[in-house]
N, C-alpha and C positions, 0 to 999 in steps of 0.2 A: 732499510733503515730510515728512520725519521729523525729529523733535527728541527729544533725550534729556534727562532730568532726573535728577540724583543723588538717590536716595531710600533711606530706611532700610528700608521695607517695600514692599508692593505696592499699586497703585491710586492714584487721585487724592487720597485722604484721607491718604496717607502723609506723614510729616514729611520734609523735605529732609535729605539728608546733607550735612554741612559739609565733606566730603572728596571728591575726585574719584577718584584712583587707588585709594583704599581704601574707597570707597563700598560699602555693602552691595549695592545694586542700581542699575539704570538703568531708569527708567520711560521707555518709548519711545512717543511719540504720533505717529500718522500724521495730519497735519493735513488731508489730502485725504479720508480715510475715517473719521476720528475713532476708529480702532481704537487701543486702549491695550494695550500688552503690557509685561511686565517681563523684563529680562535680568539674571540674577544676575551680579555682578562676581566671576568666578572668580579674578581677579588680586589681590583684596583682601588675601590672606595671603602673597603672594609676598615673598620676602626683599628683592628689589630689582626695579626696572623695572615696578612696578605701574601707573604712569601710562601708559606706552607700551602695555602689554598691554591696559589698559582701553580705550584708543583703538581698538585692533584689534577688541575686542568690539563697539564702536559701529559700526565700519566693516562688520563682518559682518552687522549689522542695517540697513545702508544709511542710517545716520543722516547728515543734512545739517548739522544745527545741534545743538550741545551746550550746554545751560544748566548752568553750573558755578559752584562757590563760588570757586575759584581753581585754577591749574594750576602744576605744577612745570615746570622747563625742558625735561625730556625729553617730558613730555606735550604741552607747547606745540609742540615740533618735530614730534611725531607727528601732532598735529591739522593742522598745516600740510601735512605729507606726504600725509595722507589727504584733504585739502581739506575738513575739517569746520570750519565757522565756530563760534566760541565766543562765548557771551553770559553776562554776569554774572547770577547768580541774585538778587543784591541781598539785602535783609533779609527776604524772604518766608519763611514757615514751612512751608507744605505744597506738595505737587506741584500740586494744583489751583490754589492762589493764584498760584504762579509761572507756571503755564500761562496763566491769564487775564491776568496782567501782560504776558506775552510777546505774546499776541494783541492787547492794547491798545497795544503799542508802548512800554511803560514800562521795558523792560530795555535795558541798554547792551551793544553789541558790544565784545568784547575785541580790540584790534588791536595790532600791533607797529609802532612808529615809531622808526626808527634803532636797532633792536635792543632797544628798551625796551617793555614791555607798558603799554598805556594803555586806559582805559575810554572 
């Protein structure tokens, strides 16, 4: 299973990015092999539609779960279409911290109930 985390730089020591569609990078962790890679978010400077394009980047990397700060409506729809679960990154500061919190079950899944986003 692969998860992605919005990051400002590369590696587990990187600070989290507070944006999804305009995040600098996505740190992608394969939980089965512990391989860590970085995907540059080439959509970050797009005039519009950055969230949807960012989801496509994650899909190309076979991401199953995206740990995100928050999502816009287009990104939410794209996540649903690509069947990528979303989890809130909470108040953690680094990629490594949020990864450990995820493994410990401390993060909340973002779900839609009656069309409204809920944690």
